[in-house]
N, C-alpha and C positions, 0 to 999 in steps of 0.2 A: 637798334644798335646803341651802344653806350657812347657817350661823348669821347671817352678815352680812345675807343676803337676808331671812331670817326676822325679824331685828331691824328692818330697814327697813320691812317690811310691817306690823309691829306699831306702829311710829311713825306710819305713814300712817293706820292704823286709829284710833289715839288722836286724831290731828288731826281725822279724819272725825267721830268721836263728839263731840269738843269743839265742832265746828262745828254739831252738832245739839243743843247745850246739855246734853250729858251731863257729869256731874262724874266725873272719874276718881278712884276710891277707892284702887285698888292695881293694880300690874302684876306679872306673873309670880309669882303666889302659888303657892308649892310646898306641896302636901299630902303629907306623909310617905307614901311607898310607893304613893301613889295617882296622882299626876300633878301637872300644873300648870294653873292657870287663867291664861290670857294677860292678860285685862283684866277688872277688876271696876269697873263704873261705876254711877252712880245718876242716875235721871231720874224726876221725878214720884213720888218716894218708892218707886220700884221698883228693886231691885238687878238689874243685868244682868251675868251672868257670860258673858263673850265668849271664844269660841274663834276665833282668827285662822287662816285658811287662805289660802295664796297660791300662785300659779302663773302661768304666762304667759297662761293662758286660764281662764275661769270653770269650764268643765266639769272640767278637771283638778283645780282647787282644790277644788271641791265633792266630788269623788270621794274626796278624802283625808279626808273627814269620815265615818269608819266607825262602825258600831254599837259596836265595841269602844272607840273613842275617846270616843263619847258616854257610854258606861257609866263610863269613868274620870272624865269631867268631872262627871257626876252625883255620884259618890262624893266627888270633891274639893270640890264645892259644899256637900255635907252636912257635910264636915269643916270647911270654912271657917265655916259658920253655927254649928256647935257650938263651935268654938274661940273665935269672937268673941261667943258667947252672943247671937245675933241671932234674932229671930222677926219676919221681915220678908217682904213680898211680893217675889218674885224670878222671873226667867226665865233660861233659857239661850239665848244667841244665837250665831250664827255671823257672822263678818265675812269676806267673800270679797274678797280683794285680787288683782286681775289687772293685766295691763299697761295695760288701758283704763279700768277703773273700780273702785270699791269698792261692795260690796253688803252691806247689813245684813239678815240673816234673823233675825227675832225669834221667840223661843219655839219653838225647833226640836225640842223633845222632846214635843210633843203627841201 
């Protein structure tokens, strides 16, 4: 996927979250040598670390969320919490953006 398409999907995801009353804390947080957290949002005193996946259809997008990617996200979240000195409730979510809809999958690491 091109960077432009990825950026557009992230913008759609941010608007979607804002419509659901999430407060956007950060976008594209880069954790040294670990990876990137696409969106960090807050709702009801819970931090949501969101990975955005997009494709023309839901199945293709969700299949891009691999165990390796989840492992990198978990390490990046831990790095973020340590760096910011936060002891907060949080979850890791996926936002699936396809040509027809946007789907929020909360707490995907259970």
